[in-house]
PyMOL Python script that loads the backbone (N, CA, C, O; Angstrom):
from pymol import cmd

cmd.read_pdbstr("""\
ATOM      1  N   MET A   1       0.710  -1.156  -0.098  1.00  0.00           N
ATOM      2  CA  MET A   1       0.441  -0.083   0.084  1.00  0.00           C
ATOM      3  C   MET A   1       0.729   1.274   0.167  1.00  0.00           C
ATOM      4  O   MET A   1       1.177   1.712   1.227  1.00  0.00           O
ATOM      5  N   GLU A   2       0.577   1.879  -0.613  1.00  0.00           N
ATOM      6  CA  GLU A   2       0.912   3.132  -0.941  1.00  0.00           C
ATOM      7  C   GLU A   2       0.939   4.175  -0.236  1.00  0.00           C
ATOM      8  O   GLU A   2      -0.212   4.394   0.142  1.00  0.00           O
ATOM      9  N   ASN A   3       1.968   5.289   0.318  1.00  0.00           N
ATOM     10  CA  ASN A   3       1.266   6.225   1.223  1.00  0.00           C
ATOM     11  C   ASN A   3       0.743   7.524   0.326  1.00  0.00           C
ATOM     12  O   ASN A   3       1.561   8.218  -0.277  1.00  0.00           O
ATOM     13  N   PRO A   4      -0.288   7.722   0.295  1.00  0.00           N
ATOM     14  CA  PRO A   4      -0.928   8.907  -0.413  1.00  0.00           C
ATOM     15  C   PRO A   4      -0.219  10.279  -0.510  1.00  0.00           C
ATOM     16  O   PRO A   4      -0.200  11.046  -1.473  1.00  0.00           O
ATOM     17  N   ASP A   5       0.371  10.418   0.728  1.00  0.00           N
ATOM     18  CA  ASP A   5       1.431  11.815   0.440  1.00  0.00           C
ATOM     19  C   ASP A   5       2.936  11.828  -0.096  1.00  0.00           C
ATOM     20  O   ASP A   5       3.748  12.752  -0.154  1.00  0.00           O
ATOM     21  N   TYR A   6       3.053  10.138  -0.561  1.00  0.00           N
ATOM     22  CA  TYR A   6       4.463  10.219  -1.006  1.00  0.00           C
ATOM     23  C   TYR A   6       4.461  10.802  -2.174  1.00  0.00           C
ATOM     24  O   TYR A   6       5.638  11.086  -2.396  1.00  0.00           O
ATOM     25  N   HIS A   7       3.672  11.215  -3.233  1.00  0.00           N
ATOM     26  CA  HIS A   7       3.588  12.113  -4.314  1.00  0.00           C
ATOM     27  C   HIS A   7       3.655  13.262  -4.420  1.00  0.00           C
ATOM     28  O   HIS A   7       4.320  13.791  -5.310  1.00  0.00           O
ATOM     29  N   GLU A   8       2.955  13.945  -3.500  1.00  0.00           N
ATOM     30  CA  GLU A   8       2.440  14.921  -3.083  1.00  0.00           C
ATOM     31  C   GLU A   8       3.923  15.778  -2.840  1.00  0.00           C
ATOM     32  O   GLU A   8       4.622  15.222  -1.992  1.00  0.00           O
ATOM     33  N   VAL A   9       4.446  16.858  -3.348  1.00  0.00           N
ATOM     34  CA  VAL A   9       5.483  17.674  -3.478  1.00  0.00           C
ATOM     35  C   VAL A   9       5.121  18.927  -2.840  1.00  0.00           C
ATOM     36  O   VAL A   9       3.899  18.801  -2.915  1.00  0.00           O
ATOM     37  N   SER A  10       5.229  19.599  -2.494  1.00  0.00           N
ATOM     38  CA  SER A  10       4.567  21.383  -2.087  1.00  0.00           C
ATOM     39  C   SER A  10       5.521  21.979  -2.172  1.00  0.00           C
ATOM     40  O   SER A  10       6.409  21.861  -1.328  1.00  0.00           O
ATOM     41  N   PRO A  11       5.612  22.726  -3.128  1.00  0.00           N
ATOM     42  CA  PRO A  11       6.881  23.738  -3.440  1.00  0.00           C
ATOM     43  C   PRO A  11       7.311  24.551  -2.078  1.00  0.00           C
ATOM     44  O   PRO A  11       6.478  24.861  -1.227  1.00  0.00           O
ATOM     45  N   LYS A  12       8.191  24.747  -2.010  1.00  0.00           N
ATOM     46  CA  LYS A  12       8.928  25.536  -0.316  1.00  0.00           C
ATOM     47  C   LYS A  12       9.702  26.412  -1.513  1.00  0.00           C
ATOM     48  O   LYS A  12      10.166  26.250  -2.641  1.00  0.00           O
ATOM     49  N   LYS A  13       9.526  27.460  -0.492  1.00  0.00           N
ATOM     50  CA  LYS A  13      10.441  28.806  -0.808  1.00  0.00           C
ATOM     51  C   LYS A  13      11.503  28.509  -0.308  1.00  0.00           C
ATOM     52  O   LYS A  13      11.572  27.654   0.575  1.00  0.00           O
ATOM     53  N   GLU A  14      12.901  29.376  -0.925  1.00  0.00           N
ATOM     54  CA  GLU A  14      14.417  28.915  -0.214  1.00  0.00           C
ATOM     55  C   GLU A  14      14.125  30.089   0.888  1.00  0.00           C
ATOM     56  O   GLU A  14      13.300  31.000   0.828  1.00  0.00           O
ATOM     57  N   GLY A  15      15.280  29.700   2.142  1.00  0.00           N
ATOM     58  CA  GLY A  15      15.256  30.883   2.773  1.00  0.00           C
ATOM     59  C   GLY A  15      16.246  32.087   2.789  1.00  0.00           C
ATOM     60  O   GLY A  15      17.139  31.954   1.953  1.00  0.00           O
ATOM     61  N   LYS A  16      16.320  33.328   3.593  1.00  0.00           N
ATOM     62  CA  LYS A  16      17.333  34.204   2.822  1.00  0.00           C
ATOM     63  C   LYS A  16      18.644  33.362   2.934  1.00  0.00           C
ATOM     64  O   LYS A  16      19.565  33.553   2.141  1.00  0.00           O
ATOM     65  N   ILE A  17      18.706  32.566   3.782  1.00  0.00           N
ATOM     66  CA  ILE A  17      20.454  32.145   3.587  1.00  0.00           C
ATOM     67  C   ILE A  17      20.412  31.714   2.707  1.00  0.00           C
ATOM     68  O   ILE A  17      21.235  32.280   1.986  1.00  0.00           O
ATOM     69  N   ALA A  18      19.766  30.728   2.038  1.00  0.00           N
ATOM     70  CA  ALA A  18      20.174  29.478   0.818  1.00  0.00           C
ATOM     71  C   ALA A  18      19.805  30.656  -0.256  1.00  0.00           C
ATOM     72  O   ALA A  18      20.472  30.344  -1.242  1.00  0.00           O
ATOM     73  N   LYS A  19      19.223  31.620  -0.508  1.00  0.00           N
ATOM     74  CA  LYS A  19      19.327  32.578  -1.300  1.00  0.00           C
ATOM     75  C   LYS A  19      20.510  33.271  -1.628  1.00  0.00           C
ATOM     76  O   LYS A  19      21.032  33.353  -2.739  1.00  0.00           O
ATOM     77  N   ALA A  20      20.981  33.885  -0.295  1.00  0.00           N
ATOM     78  CA  ALA A  20      22.318  33.996  -0.385  1.00  0.00           C
ATOM     79  C   ALA A  20      23.585  33.661  -1.234  1.00  0.00           C
ATOM     80  O   ALA A  20      24.211  34.141  -2.179  1.00  0.00           O
ATOM     81  N   ILE A  21      23.655  32.048   0.016  1.00  0.00           N
ATOM     82  CA  ILE A  21      24.484  31.238  -0.872  1.00  0.00           C
ATOM     83  C   ILE A  21      24.699  30.988  -2.363  1.00  0.00           C
ATOM     84  O   ILE A  21      25.620  30.958  -3.179  1.00  0.00           O
ATOM     85  N   GLU A  22      23.317  30.818  -2.297  1.00  0.00           N
ATOM     86  CA  GLU A  22      22.924  30.264  -4.331  1.00  0.00           C
ATOM     87  C   GLU A  22      23.508  31.535  -4.838  1.00  0.00           C
ATOM     88  O   GLU A  22      24.396  31.439  -5.685  1.00  0.00           O
ATOM     89  N   HIS A  23      23.145  32.674  -4.448  1.00  0.00           N
ATOM     90  CA  HIS A  23      23.591  33.958  -5.485  1.00  0.00           C
ATOM     91  C   HIS A  23      25.531  34.263  -5.752  1.00  0.00           C
ATOM     92  O   HIS A  23      26.274  34.762  -6.597  1.00  0.00           O
ATOM     93  N   GLN A  24      25.621  33.540  -4.332  1.00  0.00           N
ATOM     94  CA  GLN A  24      27.008  34.098  -4.193  1.00  0.00           C
ATOM     95  C   GLN A  24      28.336  32.703  -5.085  1.00  0.00           C
ATOM     96  O   GLN A  24      29.510  32.748  -5.451  1.00  0.00           O
ATOM     97  N   THR A  25      27.234  31.649  -5.076  1.00  0.00           N
ATOM     98  CA  THR A  25      28.153  30.401  -5.646  1.00  0.00           C
ATOM     99  C   THR A  25      27.782  30.377  -6.686  1.00  0.00           C
ATOM    100  O   THR A  25      28.257  29.382  -7.234  1.00  0.00           O
ATOM    101  N   ALA A  26      26.918  31.145  -7.598  1.00  0.00           N
ATOM    102  CA  ALA A  26      26.465  31.043  -8.833  1.00  0.00           C
ATOM    103  C   ALA A  26      27.418  32.229  -9.472  1.00  0.00           C
ATOM    104  O   ALA A  26      27.353  32.257 -10.701  1.00  0.00           O
ATOM    105  N   LYS A  27      28.180  33.090  -8.957  1.00  0.00           N
ATOM    106  CA  LYS A  27      29.357  33.859  -9.225  1.00  0.00           C
ATOM    107  C   LYS A  27      30.716  33.069  -9.871  1.00  0.00           C
ATOM    108  O   LYS A  27      31.415  33.526 -10.775  1.00  0.00           O
ATOM    109  N   ILE A  28      30.940  31.593  -9.087  1.00  0.00           N
ATOM    110  CA  ILE A  28      31.900  31.248  -9.571  1.00  0.00           C
ATOM    111  C   ILE A  28      31.974  30.220 -10.519  1.00  0.00           C
ATOM    112  O   ILE A  28      31.262  29.227 -10.674  1.00  0.00           O
ATOM    113  N   PRO A  29      33.168  30.714 -11.258  1.00  0.00           N
ATOM    114  CA  PRO A  29      32.807  29.361 -12.743  1.00  0.00           C
ATOM    115  C   PRO A  29      33.223  27.839 -12.202  1.00  0.00           C
ATOM    116  O   PRO A  29      34.025  27.446 -11.354  1.00  0.00           O
ATOM    117  N   SER A  30      32.180  27.097 -13.208  1.00  0.00           N
ATOM    118  CA  SER A  30      32.051  25.835 -12.623  1.00  0.00           C
ATOM    119  C   SER A  30      33.762  25.307 -12.761  1.00  0.00           C
ATOM    120  O   SER A  30      34.197  24.440 -12.003  1.00  0.00           O
ATOM    121  N   ASP A  31      34.766  26.064 -13.994  1.00  0.00           N
ATOM    122  CA  ASP A  31      35.554  25.022 -13.894  1.00  0.00           C
ATOM    123  C   ASP A  31      36.934  25.331 -12.947  1.00  0.00           C
ATOM    124  O   ASP A  31      38.084  24.984 -13.219  1.00  0.00           O
ATOM    125  N   ILE A  32      36.371  26.256 -11.490  1.00  0.00           N
ATOM    126  CA  ILE A  32      37.410  26.166 -10.730  1.00  0.00           C
ATOM    127  C   ILE A  32      37.310  24.802  -9.967  1.00  0.00           C
ATOM    128  O   ILE A  32      38.333  24.289  -9.512  1.00  0.00           O
ATOM    129  N   PHE A  33      35.889  24.118  -9.803  1.00  0.00           N
ATOM    130  CA  PHE A  33      36.076  23.085  -8.812  1.00  0.00           C
ATOM    131  C   PHE A  33      36.358  21.965  -9.665  1.00  0.00           C
ATOM    132  O   PHE A  33      36.331  20.858  -9.129  1.00  0.00           O
ATOM    133  N   LEU A  34      36.646  22.045 -10.994  1.00  0.00           N
ATOM    134  CA  LEU A  34      37.298  20.863 -11.286  1.00  0.00           C
ATOM    135  C   LEU A  34      39.022  20.687 -11.389  1.00  0.00           C
ATOM    136  O   LEU A  34      39.751  19.695 -11.411  1.00  0.00           O
ATOM    137  N   TRP A  35      39.285  22.198 -11.440  1.00  0.00           N
ATOM    138  CA  TRP A  35      40.899  22.303 -11.371  1.00  0.00           C
ATOM    139  C   TRP A  35      41.040  22.340  -9.905  1.00  0.00           C
ATOM    140  O   TRP A  35      42.028  21.733  -9.493  1.00  0.00           O
ATOM    141  N   ALA A  36      40.458  22.780  -9.210  1.00  0.00           N
ATOM    142  CA  ALA A  36      40.788  22.041  -7.522  1.00  0.00           C
ATOM    143  C   ALA A  36      40.762  20.992  -7.177  1.00  0.00           C
ATOM    144  O   ALA A  36      41.373  20.591  -6.187  1.00  0.00           O
ATOM    145  N   ALA A  37      40.065  20.312  -7.894  1.00  0.00           N
ATOM    146  CA  ALA A  37      39.855  18.525  -7.660  1.00  0.00           C
ATOM    147  C   ALA A  37      41.014  17.605  -8.258  1.00  0.00           C
ATOM    148  O   ALA A  37      41.302  16.450  -7.946  1.00  0.00           O
ATOM    149  N   VAL A  38      41.668  18.546  -9.321  1.00  0.00           N
ATOM    150  CA  VAL A  38      42.627  17.923 -10.474  1.00  0.00           C
ATOM    151  C   VAL A  38      43.530  18.316  -9.521  1.00  0.00           C
ATOM    152  O   VAL A  38      43.884  17.284  -8.951  1.00  0.00           O
ATOM    153  N   GLY A  39      44.194  19.438  -8.959  1.00  0.00           N
ATOM    154  CA  GLY A  39      45.223  19.933  -8.049  1.00  0.00           C
ATOM    155  C   GLY A  39      45.138  19.279  -6.799  1.00  0.00           C
ATOM    156  O   GLY A  39      46.192  19.037  -6.211  1.00  0.00           O
ATOM    157  N   ALA A  40      44.020  18.943  -6.279  1.00  0.00           N
ATOM    158  CA  ALA A  40      44.137  17.621  -5.316  1.00  0.00           C
ATOM    159  C   ALA A  40      44.582  16.658  -5.461  1.00  0.00           C
ATOM    160  O   ALA A  40      45.271  16.174  -4.564  1.00  0.00           O
ATOM    161  N   MET A  41      44.371  16.004  -6.624  1.00  0.00           N
ATOM    162  CA  MET A  41      44.780  14.892  -6.844  1.00  0.00           C
ATOM    163  C   MET A  41      46.408  14.447  -7.096  1.00  0.00           C
ATOM    164  O   MET A  41      47.114  13.564  -6.609  1.00  0.00           O
ATOM    165  N   VAL A  42      46.659  15.620  -8.205  1.00  0.00           N
ATOM    166  CA  VAL A  42      48.104  15.896  -8.622  1.00  0.00           C
ATOM    167  C   VAL A  42      49.083  16.410  -6.781  1.00  0.00           C
ATOM    168  O   VAL A  42      50.216  16.071  -6.441  1.00  0.00           O
ATOM    169  N   ALA A  43      48.002  17.338  -5.944  1.00  0.00           N
ATOM    170  CA  ALA A  43      48.969  17.466  -4.610  1.00  0.00           C
ATOM    171  C   ALA A  43      49.037  15.874  -4.074  1.00  0.00           C
ATOM    172  O   ALA A  43      50.141  15.330  -4.069  1.00  0.00           O
ATOM    173  N   SER A  44      47.976  15.208  -3.671  1.00  0.00           N
ATOM    174  CA  SER A  44      48.264  14.205  -3.325  1.00  0.00           C
ATOM    175  C   SER A  44      49.048  13.024  -4.068  1.00  0.00           C
ATOM    176  O   SER A  44      49.442  12.068  -3.399  1.00  0.00           O
ATOM    177  N   LEU A  45      49.280  13.081  -5.457  1.00  0.00           N
ATOM    178  CA  LEU A  45      50.570  12.414  -5.846  1.00  0.00           C
ATOM    179  C   LEU A  45      52.243  12.958  -5.242  1.00  0.00           C
ATOM    180  O   LEU A  45      53.232  12.336  -4.856  1.00  0.00           O
ATOM    181  N   GLY A  46      52.026  13.940  -5.353  1.00  0.00           N
ATOM    182  CA  GLY A  46      53.274  14.536  -4.929  1.00  0.00           C
ATOM    183  C   GLY A  46      53.588  14.190  -3.411  1.00  0.00           C
ATOM    184  O   GLY A  46      54.735  14.412  -3.022  1.00  0.00           O
ATOM    185  N   LEU A  47      52.781  13.733  -2.639  1.00  0.00           N
ATOM    186  CA  LEU A  47      52.838  13.904  -1.461  1.00  0.00           C
ATOM    187  C   LEU A  47      53.031  12.234  -0.937  1.00  0.00           C
ATOM    188  O   LEU A  47      53.427  11.786   0.139  1.00  0.00           O
ATOM    189  N   LYS A  48      52.535  11.500  -2.282  1.00  0.00           N
ATOM    190  CA  LYS A  48      52.737   9.854  -2.066  1.00  0.00           C
ATOM    191  C   LYS A  48      54.441   9.497  -2.577  1.00  0.00           C
ATOM    192  O   LYS A  48      55.208   8.643  -2.132  1.00  0.00           O
ATOM    193  N   VAL A  49      54.646  10.507  -3.667  1.00  0.00           N
ATOM    194  CA  VAL A  49      55.914  10.222  -4.008  1.00  0.00           C
ATOM    195  C   VAL A  49      57.035  10.525  -2.687  1.00  0.00           C
ATOM    196  O   VAL A  49      57.850   9.664  -2.358  1.00  0.00           O
ATOM    197  N   ALA A  50      56.948  11.800  -2.030  1.00  0.00           N
ATOM    198  CA  ALA A  50      57.790  12.164  -0.887  1.00  0.00           C
ATOM    199  C   ALA A  50      57.381  11.322  -0.141  1.00  0.00           C
ATOM    200  O   ALA A  50      57.648  11.637   1.019  1.00  0.00           O
ATOM    201  N   LYS A  51      56.675  10.067  -0.241  1.00  0.00           N
ATOM    202  CA  LYS A  51      56.172   9.320   1.407  1.00  0.00           C
ATOM    203  C   LYS A  51      55.912   9.470   2.353  1.00  0.00           C
ATOM    204  O   LYS A  51      56.232   8.836   3.357  1.00  0.00           O
ATOM    205  N   GLN A  52      54.874  10.890   2.161  1.00  0.00           N
ATOM    206  CA  GLN A  52      54.061  11.280   3.094  1.00  0.00           C
ATOM    207  C   GLN A  52      52.724  10.829   2.870  1.00  0.00           C
ATOM    208  O   GLN A  52      51.797  11.553   2.506  1.00  0.00           O
ATOM    209  N   ASN A  53      52.656   9.503   3.119  1.00  0.00           N
ATOM    210  CA  ASN A  53      51.126   8.857   2.603  1.00  0.00           C
ATOM    211  C   ASN A  53      50.182   8.992   3.556  1.00  0.00           C
ATOM    212  O   ASN A  53      49.164   8.464   3.109  1.00  0.00           O
ATOM    213  N   HIS A  54      49.977   9.441   4.682  1.00  0.00           N
ATOM    214  CA  HIS A  54      48.638  10.083   5.966  1.00  0.00           C
ATOM    215  C   HIS A  54      48.416  10.975   5.046  1.00  0.00           C
ATOM    216  O   HIS A  54      47.666  10.739   4.098  1.00  0.00           O
ATOM    217  N   THR A  55      49.003  12.049   5.197  1.00  0.00           N
ATOM    218  CA  THR A  55      48.923  13.589   4.376  1.00  0.00           C
ATOM    219  C   THR A  55      48.299  13.265   2.777  1.00  0.00           C
ATOM    220  O   THR A  55      47.235  13.779   2.433  1.00  0.00           O
ATOM    221  N   ALA A  56      48.906  12.561   2.055  1.00  0.00           N
ATOM    222  CA  ALA A  56      48.575  12.222   0.580  1.00  0.00           C
ATOM    223  C   ALA A  56      47.470  11.781   0.495  1.00  0.00           C
ATOM    224  O   ALA A  56      46.866  12.104  -0.528  1.00  0.00           O
ATOM    225  N   LEU A  57      46.702  10.830   1.547  1.00  0.00           N
ATOM    226  CA  LEU A  57      45.431  10.251   1.405  1.00  0.00           C
ATOM    227  C   LEU A  57      44.365  11.558   2.352  1.00  0.00           C
ATOM    228  O   LEU A  57      43.149  11.704   2.226  1.00  0.00           O
ATOM    229  N   PHE A  58      44.921  12.031   2.893  1.00  0.00           N
ATOM    230  CA  PHE A  58      44.003  13.388   3.512  1.00  0.00           C
ATOM    231  C   PHE A  58      43.670  14.155   2.382  1.00  0.00           C
ATOM    232  O   PHE A  58      42.569  14.661   2.163  1.00  0.00           O
ATOM    233  N   VAL A  59      45.037  14.238   1.420  1.00  0.00           N
ATOM    234  CA  VAL A  59      44.418  15.674   0.537  1.00  0.00           C
ATOM    235  C   VAL A  59      43.965  14.923  -0.322  1.00  0.00           C
ATOM    236  O   VAL A  59      43.170  15.569  -1.005  1.00  0.00           O
ATOM    237  N   GLY A  60      44.062  13.635  -0.743  1.00  0.00           N
ATOM    238  CA  GLY A  60      43.348  13.115  -2.089  1.00  0.00           C
ATOM    239  C   GLY A  60      42.225  12.753  -2.025  1.00  0.00           C
ATOM    240  O   GLY A  60      41.577  12.244  -2.940  1.00  0.00           O
ATOM    241  N   GLN A  61      41.755  13.052  -0.579  1.00  0.00           N
ATOM    242  CA  GLN A  61      40.363  12.684  -0.732  1.00  0.00           C
ATOM    243  C   GLN A  61      39.278  14.072  -0.634  1.00  0.00           C
ATOM    244  O   GLN A  61      38.071  14.167  -0.411  1.00  0.00           O
ATOM    245  N   TRP A  62      40.359  15.059  -0.921  1.00  0.00           N
ATOM    246  CA  TRP A  62      39.551  16.302  -1.352  1.00  0.00           C
ATOM    247  C   TRP A  62      38.895  16.288  -2.413  1.00  0.00           C
ATOM    248  O   TRP A  62      37.701  16.537  -2.244  1.00  0.00           O
ATOM    249  N   ALA A  63      39.222  16.084  -3.497  1.00  0.00           N
ATOM    250  CA  ALA A  63      38.910  15.698  -4.729  1.00  0.00           C
ATOM    251  C   ALA A  63      37.350  15.402  -5.185  1.00  0.00           C
ATOM    252  O   ALA A  63      36.844  15.823  -6.225  1.00  0.00           O
ATOM    253  N   ALA A  64      36.610  14.482  -4.057  1.00  0.00           N
ATOM    254  CA  ALA A  64      35.532  14.270  -4.481  1.00  0.00           C
ATOM    255  C   ALA A  64      34.260  15.119  -3.860  1.00  0.00           C
ATOM    256  O   ALA A  64      33.123  15.128  -4.331  1.00  0.00           O
ATOM    257  N   PRO A  65      34.806  15.964  -2.469  1.00  0.00           N
ATOM    258  CA  PRO A  65      33.754  17.049  -2.083  1.00  0.00           C
ATOM    259  C   PRO A  65      34.074  17.928  -3.392  1.00  0.00           C
ATOM    260  O   PRO A  65      33.239  17.862  -4.295  1.00  0.00           O
ATOM    261  N   PHE A  66      34.995  18.595  -3.547  1.00  0.00           N
ATOM    262  CA  PHE A  66      35.354  19.928  -4.678  1.00  0.00           C
ATOM    263  C   PHE A  66      34.427  19.472  -6.006  1.00  0.00           C
ATOM    264  O   PHE A  66      33.463  20.165  -6.331  1.00  0.00           O
ATOM    265  N   LEU A  67      34.776  18.299  -6.724  1.00  0.00           N
ATOM    266  CA  LEU A  67      33.603  17.859  -7.456  1.00  0.00           C
ATOM    267  C   LEU A  67      31.898  18.175  -6.802  1.00  0.00           C
ATOM    268  O   LEU A  67      30.955  18.719  -7.376  1.00  0.00           O
ATOM    269  N   LEU A  68      31.972  17.653  -5.537  1.00  0.00           N
ATOM    270  CA  LEU A  68      30.115  17.515  -5.716  1.00  0.00           C
ATOM    271  C   LEU A  68      29.942  19.165  -5.469  1.00  0.00           C
ATOM    272  O   LEU A  68      28.972  19.727  -5.976  1.00  0.00           O
ATOM    273  N   PHE A  69      30.752  19.800  -4.805  1.00  0.00           N
ATOM    274  CA  PHE A  69      30.591  21.561  -4.980  1.00  0.00           C
ATOM    275  C   PHE A  69      30.600  21.839  -6.592  1.00  0.00           C
ATOM    276  O   PHE A  69      30.117  22.908  -6.967  1.00  0.00           O
ATOM    277  N   GLY A  70      30.996  21.155  -7.325  1.00  0.00           N
ATOM    278  CA  GLY A  70      30.989  21.746  -8.670  1.00  0.00           C
ATOM    279  C   GLY A  70      29.606  21.635  -9.426  1.00  0.00           C
ATOM    280  O   GLY A  70      28.980  22.402 -10.158  1.00  0.00           O
ATOM    281  N   VAL A  71      29.393  20.372  -8.948  1.00  0.00           N
ATOM    282  CA  VAL A  71      28.096  19.843  -8.983  1.00  0.00           C
ATOM    283  C   VAL A  71      26.814  20.883  -8.712  1.00  0.00           C
ATOM    284  O   VAL A  71      25.942  21.244  -9.501  1.00  0.00           O
ATOM    285  N   TYR A  72      27.002  21.204  -7.428  1.00  0.00           N
ATOM    286  CA  TYR A  72      25.850  22.063  -6.750  1.00  0.00           C
ATOM    287  C   TYR A  72      26.081  23.061  -7.818  1.00  0.00           C
ATOM    288  O   TYR A  72      25.317  23.136  -8.780  1.00  0.00           O
ATOM    289  N   ASN A  73      27.129  23.845  -7.675  1.00  0.00           N
ATOM    290  CA  ASN A  73      27.329  24.987  -8.537  1.00  0.00           C
ATOM    291  C   ASN A  73      26.720  24.891  -9.691  1.00  0.00           C
ATOM    292  O   ASN A  73      26.167  25.935 -10.036  1.00  0.00           O
ATOM    293  N   LYS A  74      26.627  24.017 -10.399  1.00  0.00           N
ATOM    294  CA  LYS A  74      26.294  23.755 -11.814  1.00  0.00           C
ATOM    295  C   LYS A  74      24.408  24.010 -11.590  1.00  0.00           C
ATOM    296  O   LYS A  74      23.666  24.715 -12.275  1.00  0.00           O
ATOM    297  N   ILE A  75      24.064  23.145 -10.381  1.00  0.00           N
ATOM    298  CA  ILE A  75      22.526  22.921 -10.174  1.00  0.00           C
ATOM    299  C   ILE A  75      22.229  24.429 -10.008  1.00  0.00           C
ATOM    300  O   ILE A  75      21.476  25.059 -10.751  1.00  0.00           O
ATOM    301  N   VAL A  76      22.850  24.899  -9.037  1.00  0.00           N
ATOM    302  CA  VAL A  76      22.512  26.464  -9.098  1.00  0.00           C
ATOM    303  C   VAL A  76      22.235  27.622  -9.814  1.00  0.00           C
ATOM    304  O   VAL A  76      21.420  28.540  -9.719  1.00  0.00           O
ATOM    305  N   LYS A  77      23.364  27.244 -10.737  1.00  0.00           N
ATOM    306  CA  LYS A  77      22.886  28.020 -11.919  1.00  0.00           C
ATOM    307  C   LYS A  77      21.961  28.063 -12.870  1.00  0.00           C
ATOM    308  O   LYS A  77      21.546  29.012 -13.535  1.00  0.00           O
ATOM    309  N   THR A  78      21.632  26.739 -12.866  1.00  0.00           N
ATOM    310  CA  THR A  78      20.537  26.086 -13.715  1.00  0.00           C
ATOM    311  C   THR A  78      18.903  26.187 -13.033  1.00  0.00           C
ATOM    312  O   THR A  78      17.971  26.679 -13.670  1.00  0.00           O
ATOM    313  N   GLU A  79      18.791  25.745 -11.924  1.00  0.00           N
ATOM    314  CA  GLU A  79      17.777  25.739 -11.245  1.00  0.00           C
ATOM    315  C   GLU A  79      17.600  26.127  -9.946  1.00  0.00           C
ATOM    316  O   GLU A  79      16.936  25.564  -9.075  1.00  0.00           O
ATOM    317  N   GLY A  80      18.528  27.574  -9.852  1.00  0.00           N
ATOM    318  CA  GLY A  80      18.471  28.134  -8.673  1.00  0.00           C
ATOM    319  C   GLY A  80      17.130  28.890  -8.046  1.00  0.00           C
ATOM    320  O   GLY A  80      16.052  28.898  -8.641  1.00  0.00           O
ATOM    321  N   SER A  81      17.308  29.396  -7.019  1.00  0.00           N
ATOM    322  CA  SER A  81      16.200  29.968  -6.649  1.00  0.00           C
ATOM    323  C   SER A  81      15.825  31.410  -7.343  1.00  0.00           C
ATOM    324  O   SER A  81      14.669  31.829  -7.402  1.00  0.00           O
ATOM    325  N   GLU A  82      16.923  32.080  -7.839  1.00  0.00           N
ATOM    326  CA  GLU A  82      16.297  33.009  -8.358  1.00  0.00           C
ATOM    327  C   GLU A  82      15.921  33.375  -9.634  1.00  0.00           C
ATOM    328  O   GLU A  82      15.744  34.477 -10.153  1.00  0.00           O
ATOM    329  N   ARG A  83      15.800  31.836 -10.186  1.00  0.00           N
ATOM    330  CA  ARG A  83      15.033  31.308 -10.969  1.00  0.00           C
ATOM    331  C   ARG A  83      13.419  31.495 -11.120  1.00  0.00           C
ATOM    332  O   ARG A  83      12.713  31.873 -12.054  1.00  0.00           O
ATOM    333  N   ASP A  84      13.175  31.110  -9.926  1.00  0.00           N
ATOM    334  CA  ASP A  84      11.828  31.539  -9.746  1.00  0.00           C
ATOM    335  C   ASP A  84      11.277  32.539  -9.050  1.00  0.00           C
ATOM    336  O   ASP A  84      10.111  32.423  -8.674  1.00  0.00           O
ATOM    337  N   ASP A  85      11.981  33.632  -8.773  1.00  0.00           N
ATOM    338  CA  ASP A  85      11.454  35.093  -8.611  1.00  0.00           C
ATOM    339  C   ASP A  85      11.108  35.854  -9.972  1.00  0.00           C
ATOM    340  O   ASP A  85      10.434  36.882  -9.904  1.00  0.00           O
ATOM    341  N   GLU A  86      11.648  35.273 -11.473  1.00  0.00           N
ATOM    342  CA  GLU A  86      11.483  35.710 -12.328  1.00  0.00           C
ATOM    343  C   GLU A  86      10.060  35.918 -13.383  1.00  0.00           C
ATOM    344  O   GLU A  86      10.162  36.540 -14.441  1.00  0.00           O
TER     345      GLU A  86
END
""", "prot")
cmd.dss("prot")
cmd.show_as("cartoon", "prot")
cmd.util.cbc("prot")
cmd.orient("prot")
């Protein structure tokens, strides 16, 4: 048996903080996040070669969050709350 409320999605307005964050992040070029991820991987490789294994793992794990921030940035630019205000 399906929950009748499951398919009903009420549109909610973004809060002031979310709008401010979206407005600021929309100004950042998407390439920045890609290059930050590549930079983290290169830095991690350099640290690994320098035999600093723990630091290399720490820095290497930054790549995924940078890429996720890039995806968020792209979504904000295409589907952000400022589109609702037009």
